[in-house]
N, C-alpha and C positions, 0 to 999 in steps of 0.2 A: 504494500497499500505506500502510494507517497502523493506528493505533490512538488512545487517546484525546488522547496525547499528540505524538505524531509522524504527518507524512507524508513518506514519501521515495520516491525513484525510482532504480532502477539501468539503466543504458542495455545496450542490444545488447553491448557492449563490457565490460559488466564493472563499469562506474564506478558509483560512488554519486555522481548528477548532480545529486541536489534533494534536501534534507533541511530541513524546515521545522517550527518548534515552533507547533501549531497555535492555541494562547493569544496569540500575538506578532502584535499588529495591524499590524507592518510588515510580517509574511509574511517576514522575511528566510531566503534561501538559506545555510544554514549551510556549504556545501561550495562548493570553486571551481566556478564555473558555465564549461562549454564555451563556450557564446554570448558571453560575453563576451569570453574569449579570442580567440575567433574575430573578432568586431566590432572589437576593439581592436589587433589583429594580433599577436598574442603567439600563439608557434607551441609550446606548452607541453603538448600534451593528454596526453601520455604520462606527465604527473606529477598527472592526476586522481585522484582518492579512488579508492583500492583497486588502482589498478597498483602492481606488485612489481618488483624486482631480486632474482635469486639466482644464489648463484656455488654451483656444485656439484661438488668435484671438478677445480676448476679449470676447469668449464665454466659459462658464462652464461644464464641463462635468465630470461625477462621475459614480463610477461603480456600485453605488445604483438606478444609472438611469434605468438599464435593469438586464434582466438575462442573464447570460454569458453562451455561449456554452462551455461544459466541455468535452472533451475524455481523457479516460484513458486507458494507456496499462498495463503489469503489474508491470513496475516501473518507471511511468511516467505519471504526469497528465497535460495537456494544459487545461487553462481557457483562453476564447477568448472573448472581448470587443469590438463588432464591431459597431462604430459609423459614421455619414454619411462619414465625411471625413478622420478618423482617426481611427486606430485599436490599441488596447493593447493586448498583449499576455503576460500572465505568465506561466512559465513551472515549474515545481515541478519535478525536475530530481533523483532520487535514482540511474541510471542506471551507472554512471562517475567511482562510487568509491562504495564498500563495507560499507566504515565507512564515509560518507558523502552525504548531500542533497547537490543539486545546485538549483537555485532560479533563474530564466533568466526573464528578463521583456525586452520584445521588443515593441517599437513604431513606428507603420507603417504609412505613407502617404498613402493614397488612392485616392488622386488627384495627377494631373501635377502641381499643383498649389503649391508654397513653403506655408507654415504653419509656425506661430509664436506663440512659447508656451513661455509663461510667468509662468506660476507654474506647477509642475508636483510633488506630494507629494503621497507618498503609506504609508499605515500604516504598521508598522513592529509592530505589538502589543504584545510583549512578556509577560509574567506572572508577571508582576510588581503590585502585589498586596500587600495592608494589609486587610487580612479577618476579618469579622464582628464577630469574636468569638476569645475566648482564646484555641483554638487548637494552638498549639507552634507547633506540627509538622507541620499543614498546614505552617502557618506562615513562619517556616523555611526552609521546604525541598518542599515546592512547592509555593513557591515564588522566584522572582530573582532581583538582582541590576544588573542596565542596566549601563556598563560603555562605552561610544563613543570616538573613537579617528578618526579624521575627516582629511584628507586629498584629495590631487588632485586623486591620483591615488591608495594609501593603505588603505582606511577607514574601518574601523573594529568595531563590537561591542562584549564585553566582557559580557555575561548574568552567573552574579555568583550566585550560591544559595546562601540564605539567610544562611544557616548552615554552607555555604563554606565548604560541605561535595561534593566531586567530585562523577559524573561527572559534569561539567557546560558544558555550551554551546557557543560558538564562532561562529560568521559571520563574513567573510572577502572577502570585495569587490575584485572582480577579471575581472572584464571589467565595463565603464564606469566612471562616475565622482559623488560622493555623496556628495553636497554642505553643507548640515547640518543634524542635526537630531532633530526635535522638539518634545516638549511634550502636552500634554492633561491632566487635571486631573479631575479624577469626584471625590466625597467624599462627608461623612456624617458627619457633627462635633455636638455631641451633648453634648458639655461641658456645658453648661448654664443649662441642665437639671439634673445637679447632678448625672451623672452618671459617673461610672470611670470603666472599659475603654468607653472613648465617642467618638472616631475618628476611622472611616474606610475610605479607598477609595486607589485608584489605578491610575497611570500614563501609559497610549498608547502612544507609541512613533511612530515617522513619518519620514521616510526617504525624505529627500526635494532634488529632482533629479532639477529641475527647481524653480528660484522664492523662493516662501513661505510666502511670507509677503503681508499686503494690498497694494493697488497699491499707489505708488507716497511716500512707504515708507522709510525712512532714519532713520539711528541711527549710533551711533557712533563705531560699530563693524565692524572697517574695517579688522578683520582679517579672514573673510570667507564671501566668495561671495554668493550675493543674485539675479545672471544674469538669465534669461530665455536662449532659443537657438531656432534658425528656423530649421526647418524640409523640405528638399528641396521637389520639388515634386518626388513621386514614391519613395522615400527613406526610411529608416529605423535606426534607433537607438537603441541601446542596452545596458543593465547593467546585471550585472551578482555578485552573491552573492553566498560562499559556505559554508555551516555549518559543522562545524565538533565539535565535545564532547572534554574537554581538562581538566587536572586534575588541573592546578595552573598558576597562572600568568607567570612564567617563559614558561611553557607547552603553554600556548596560544600565546606566540609570536614566539616560536620554531616553532609548528605547521604553524604559518603564513609565517615563512620563507621557511620552509622545503615545504611544500605545493603551495604556493601561491607566492612566492618571494617577502613577505612584508619585509623591512628590521627593522632591530632592533636596536634602540638607545639604551644606556645607557646614561641619562642626569639628573641632578638636577632641580628641578622645580625653585631656587630661584640663583639667582645672585648679589650680592654686588657690586655696581660702585667700578670700579678702582681694584677687586679684579680680582683673579686669577680663573677661571671657565674651568672645564675640560666637554670636549664635544667627545662623543664616539657613533659608531655606526657600525654594521657589515651587509653587503650585502650577498645575495647569491653569487655562485660561478659562473653565470652565468652574473654577475652584475659587471658594473665598475661605478665610480664617473666620474661625466663629468663637474659639477660645484657644489656649495656651494657659498652660502650667506645669510644675516642677513635683513631684513625687521622691520624697527621699526618708529616711528613717534617722530621727535626731538620736543623740548619744546616748538616749534610755533603749534605744530600738522601736519608740513610738514612731507610726508611719505618718507623714507630716505631706501639707500639699500647700505648693504656692503659687499662685495665678499670677502670669506673667503678660496678659492678654495685653494691657495696656502698657505694657512696656515694648509692644513689637510697632516697629516703625515699617511702613512699605512703600514700595516704589511699584506701582502696577500688580504683578503678582510674583513679585521678589518683597520678602520679610526679613528682617535682620533687627537685632537687640545687642545690646552690650548690658551683660548680666554680670553680677557679682554673688559666689556663693560664701557660706560662713560656717558652715556645717561640712566635715570631710565625710565622705563615704559614695558607693553608687549614687548617681542622680538619674531619675529618667523623666525626660522633658516630651510632653505628649501635646501634640496638637490636634484640635477639631477642626474639620473640614463641612462645609455647607449644613452644619448643625447634625450630619451623622455617621463622618467616619474618621479614625482615628488611626495618625501615624505617630512614632515615638523614636528617640533616639536615647542611649544609655551611654552615657560618660561617668568618668570617675573624676573625685573631688578630692587631693590631696593636703595635706601639710606640707609646709616647705619639705624638699625631699634632703636634703642635708641634714637635716634633722632624723629620720630615717637611716639613713646611712650610717651617722656617728653612733645609733643606737644598737645599730647591726654590729658595728665594729666593738662597741663594749661588751656586748652579749657573747658575743665569740669568743672574747680573750675571757670574761669574768666567769661566765656558765661552762663554755666547753671545752675550754684547755684542760686539760689533766698534767697536774703535777707531777713532781718527782717521783713521789709515793705513790702513784696510780697503781694500777693494773697494768696499765700500757703508757708508761712514762713518756711525759712530752709530748702524747699524741691530742688531736682533739676530736671529740665527739661527733658525730657516730663515726666509728673505726670503719676503714672501709679499704679495700686492695686497689680501689682506682683512684686515679690520680685526680679525678675532676674532684674529689673529697679534698682535696689542697685547695682549690678554688677560695674558699674562707679566708685563708691565711694571707695570702694578695691583698683580699679586699682589707683586710687590717692593715695590712703594709700601705699601701696605695692611699686608705683613709688617712692616715698621720703622715705621710708624705703631702697630703694636700693641706691639712689642718693643721691644728695642734697636734704637736707630737706627744704621744703619751709613750714615756720609754718605756713602762713595765710591758706595754701592749707589744710593742717591737722587740722586746727581749726574751717575751714568752715565744715569738714565733721563731727568733734566731734557735732559741735552746730546742724547739723542734725540730729544726731545718738540720742540727748537728747532732742530735741523739736520737732523733726518731726517723725522720726520712732518710737520712743517708743510710742508714744501717737497715732499715726496713726493704726499700728495693733498689740495693745493690749489695753484692755477698761482702761480707768486710769491709764496705762502704768505697770499692772500688768502682768508680763510674763506668769502667769498659766490662764489668762483668755481673747485666743485671740479674735480680733473682726472678726464678721462676713462682709468680704467685697465684697463678691460675693453673696450677696443675704442671701440664707440661710446656707451658708457653710463658710470656710477658706479653705484655702491652705497650708497645713503642707510644701510643697516644700519652701514657701515662707521664712520659719523662716532659713534654712540652709544659705541663703544670707545675714540675720540679723544677723546670731551667726558670719558670717565671719567677717564681716564689726567691729563688736565690739571686735573681736579677732586681728584683724590686727591694731585696735586704741589701745589696751593695750599694743603694742609693743613699744611705743614711750617714752620717757623718761617724768618723770613727768613735768619737767619745761616746756613742750612745750602745754600740757593740760592744760585748761580752768576751765574744769566743775567739772571732779572727777580726783583721782588718776587711775593709769593704772589697778591696780588691780581689781577695781571697773569693769571697761570694761573687765577684763578677767571673772569676777565672772558673768556677765550677757549674756556674749559667753556662759559659760558653762550653765545658764539656759535656756536659747533661744534652744541651742543645744538639752538639755534634752525632751523641749517639741516637737524638732522634730522629735526625735527619739522613743519617751516613748510611746506607743500605750495606756497606763493606765492614761495618763493624759487628755485623751481625751473622748468625750460622746457618738459623733455618730461614726456609722459604718467606714463611709468613711473616717473620720480623723485617727480612728484606722487602718485602712488600710495602706493610705498614709504615717503613720507615720512609718511603717516597709519599707516603700520602700525605694529604695538608690537614693542618689541624689549626687550633686556636693561637699556637705561635705566630701567625699573620699578624697578632695584633701588637707584639712588641717585638719581634725582629730588627725592626729599624732600629728604635732606642738602644737595644742589644747591642748593633753593630756601632753605632755611633758612640756609645759608652767607650766598648771597647778599642775605638781607635784614638778616642780622646784621653785615655789612661795607657795609652801605647802597649797594650797587648796585642802587638802587631801581628803576631804569627797567629794567634785565635782569632782576630779580625779575617784573617786574610783565609783562615780555613772556614771559617762560615762565610762570609762573603762568596765564596766559590760555592760551597755547596746550594747557598741561597739561591744564586742565579742559576744555579744548573737546574734548583726544583723550579723555580719560576718560568725558566725558557722551557722547561719540557711539559709543565701544565698549560701555558700558552700553546704549544704546540700539539698537544692532544686535545685542545677544547674542540676542535671539529667534532670530535666523537664524545665529548662530556666525559673521558674518561676518569675523572677528578671526581665526578657525582656518586660513584661507587668508592665505599668504604667498608666498616664490616658488614654494612646493610647495602643492600643491592640499589638503592635510590634514597640518597641521605642528606639532609640540610647542612649536616656536619663534614660533608664533602665539598657540594657546589657552593654553600654560603663561602666558606674560607678561600675557595678558589676564586671568587668572584672580588673575595676584598684584598687577597694577597695579589692578585693579576690589576687590580687597580690600583694597589701600593705602588707595584713595579711597572707603571705605565704601557701593560700588554693591554692597549685598549681593544682590540677585537675581540680576545679572549675575555676582558671582563664583562663588556658587551652579552657576550653567547652564556655566560655563566650569570650575569645578572639578571637575564630574562628569566633564568629557573628560580633565583631567589624574587623576584616579583610576584612569580607564580605561586609561590609557598606562603606569602604573606597573604593575609585575608582582607579583604575590605567589608564591612557589614555596618547598619546601625548600630551595634552593639559593641562597646572598646575591648571586651573581653575575645570577640570573635573575630580582632583582627592581628591574629599571632601567627607566627611562624609554625608551622605544624610538624610535630612530630610524633605521630599517633601512636607506636608501639612505648612509648613512655607512660602514658595512661590506658591504653587498651581506646581511647577516645579521642575524638577530635579535642585538640587541647593546646593549653601553654605548657611550654618546658623551659624552665627558666633560664638552664644554661644557653641549650643551643638555640633556644628562640632570640636570647641575648647575643650570642656571636653572630647569628645569622642577622639581626637589626645592624648590629655593629658594622658587618661586613656593607652590607646594604648602605650604610652611611659612607663608607671607605669608596663606593662606588658613585654616591652621588657628588662627595669632593673631586672626583677625576674626571667625571662626564658630565656635569651640571645639570644632568635631566632630573626634573623635578619627581619624577614617578617615586625615584629612589630615596629622595629625604624624605617625602610624605610614608613612604611604605618602612621606612626605616624608623620614624617617630611612631608608627601607628604601633608597629611591634615592640617597640620599647616600652608604652605604655602599659601594655598586656603584660611585661615582665615586672613591671614595679609592683603591680598587683600581688605578686607572691611575696611580695615586703610588706604591703599595706598592711598595717594595724588597725586602721579604721573600717575595713570592709565589713560590711554588715550583710551583704547577701550569700555569703558561705558559712556553710557551717561550721568551719576551723577556723575561730576565730586566733588572731595571732599575739601574744603578751609581746611587750616591749622588746625589740629586738631579733622576736622570732623571726623565722621564715619559713614556706614550705615550696618544695620543688617545683611540683606540679599542679596545675588547674583544669579539670575537665569542664570543658566549655559546654560540650554538650549536655541537655536533659530533655531525656532521660539517657544515663549512662545505661546501657541494657546489660552489659556484660555485668555493672556493679553497680546497681539503682543509686545504694548509699553514698557513690561518690559524683554522682550527679552534682552537677556547677559545682563542685567545690574542690578544695586546695588539698593535699595529701602527697605524700613522698611514697616511692614505687613498693618499698618495704611494706607498704599495705597491702600488695598482694600476694605477700609470703603464706596467708592462711589459705590462698588458690591453690598452694602447691606448685608444682613444676618448675622451670627455671629459677623461679624467685625465690624457691628454698636455698639454692646455692646461692642465690646472690648477696644474700640478707641473712640475719642470724635469728631476727624474732620481729614479730610484727610491729612490736612498739618503737622499734627503730625510730630517731626523729626524722623529722620530712624535709632537711635541709643538706642532706650529704652531699651533693651535688652543688652547690651554691656556692658562689660569689667571685667564679671568674667574669661571670658577664656582669657583674657591678663595676669591676674595674674596667672592663671594654666599655661601658656607659660612662664610667667618668672620665676617661680620655675622649668621650663623642660627647653625646648630649649633656654630659654633666658639667662640662664648660662651654660648649659651643651654641649658640642661639642664632637662628638662619633666617634671612628674608627673603622673597621673591616676590616675583611680580605677574599677574597673568590679567588679560584685558586691561592692563591699566591700574589696576588696584595693585598696594603692595601687602604682604601678608606676612605671619610671622609662623614659623615654627620652634618650640621649645620655649615658647614667651606668649605675651601678652601685648596688646599695640593700642594704644589711645589716642586721638586727636587731641590736639593742645595748640593753645597759640602760638608756642614755640616752635611745634613742629610734631612729629610723630613719636609718643615717647614709647619706648620698647623697655619693656621688664621680663629680663630673661628668668625662667622657670631652671636653670641650671643651679646644681647646689654650691659649684664654685664657677661664676659665671667670668670667664676670661677672655672671651672671644665671640665676636659677632660679625657674619658674612654676608654679604648681599653678592651674590655672583652676578645675578644678571645686570647690575650695574656698577662691577668691579669694586667693590666697595667692600675693605676689612678692616676691623680695628682687634687688635690684641693687646690685653694689657701688659704693665711693665711688672716683669719679676712675680708674675702671677698672681697679680691683686686681684680682687675679685671688685667687679663693677655690673652691681642689678640691673644698672639702667642706663639707659642712652639714649639721645635725640638723634631723630634723622631728618635734619632740615636743611634744605638749602642745598639738595644733592651729596649732602656729606653725613659723616657720625661725628656729633657733638657733645663734650661732656662739661658740666658748667659753662656754658654757650662760648666754650673755644673749641676750634677744629681740631681733632686729634689727629685722623687720618684719612687719606683718600690717596690708593693706588692709581 
């Protein structure tokens, strides 16, 4: 069945099993392919597109309970499921327009009696796959990331091809109310089989039209409804979604407005309390604003509503407001249109971020550090074999380098480096002889975290350090870095292969080399410089095949994120552009700040925020922007960063895990419900929570109660080197906007207030304007006036 744009096929079981955009040169099937499931040994056919679960007056009905009746005309297929009391009808209609598919779902009450529907969920299983092979064409051009935007009347899904090559697929709600989008994960992880790559899997997406959670389920997610509905006698209820291809993010929103009346919001994902915040949106010509308000929870958890309708200014159908928030936490801004329909955005309001980072550093040092007489002397809890766990040490050092130096905090890290890290990861402390911490192998990736801690330690003055001279730690960093990237120093194939993979070291390699040169450790500088040049050139040469996208996993933002950042930093422009597109496709866009994250689904078995690799991907994206000056990267990097900060936010109220001062949680499940583990729905947690599920997790963790922050810290160091100090301006359609700050019109000019915890740099690439403070001095505000950055009415810089 086909029209000008789509070709589709419905199976005898009633599933949509094939959906192809005819203009697509790759002929990607945009829905989950049952043959792939079968060939790969996955038994999830009940989750194919169009299958549903229904709970009515306590009785469970599913589409797999029966064979439906299917009728097909030239351009329309109708799938009908007839139960004793109820009927569910799905129509796949290509007749309404030559460039769209319309999917209609109708539920009919066949009786005169009122029916109580507590749950109604339909699988919308798009091709969200990590294939079990190294065919990067499959991974990039036949798989999609799915980004949900949920609102009462204007929900939509953006299905973005992982290569970021158009056409992509958009799904727009045109009738009914979608409560949420849940996910279920099926995967295979062979990490401990000494196999690399070792993981493949998929997410199945489910539209929640009623309920969606176990009976009597309650969680802190106050932002989305979980209610059912009643269906009166002989009545029916209808939902409808339209599918269209789109070219890019802007096109996705433009199509939604032009064809389906969806408002277009222009909003930043973060506001800082007591700072100016710009909100803007555009309605269709036949729409007008009839109300606007903000929902949030106060400090005691009590729901509040603030009406902002009178604060809205407008010109024709464009509306805008200057808002100030006084209460931290998630805020939902709702607009009422034509007195009948509602749309919304969700942003986060935070206290000044510097306070969050300082509290985190104190907590790591005061609570997580294990002293000389502990069971594992000089370690930091939780104990882990993986180098990622050392990121918290780097964060403590970075915070002390940027702010007030707490000597005790630095000395605790130094003691850990000398007495714990060196002895644990290297036999007899010999940097050329790694310990086999994972049975019969070690991970080269661990060494890049160790080298970073050593490097940061080397930046402190000699009178602060207790054990060695700063140059000693710099030499240690160089030695461990060489082990990380030199395949000749490894005897096994796995070690040689992993040595040539990129990792988080792209974040600090330039600083490390500059410091080696400055301190005249020339032999070590030459060795590392040569290795780094070879790696960057090799990754650039291999970029045509996306080779760096494969790490321990078949397709991984821990590969293509660092590849993009490293190639940008080394001025390999074409390679940076190629990998950069993978990064853009990996970072969500949504009306909910938490769904704008880089995804690494296997850490949560759900569409998710992963603090470490989300943060590293965001940092890489920012490096690409700084090289290419393409604002897509700037906006994406910032969106991703705000989701990462949510993992440290002690004022968050819409997640069950409440964090005490200085605490953090590495993982946040965006999806609700999380169908594998409903208790984790829209919740923060650490991977050790899967310990009770068995399998690989029992070998990665020793108990479920391990703290949720074992692999956190490195991403905040990356943040502090990026948005932690930099604020950016850009210009579109003659309008100056700011990223990582607020902008206010004054008589003197545009007043720019930075959100950075250590604001030292302001960049306006579109006008070639740059300001960098002297000696790291924090400058929280600047004026942009007369084409120049000004402070105290004096011109500071103009390049």
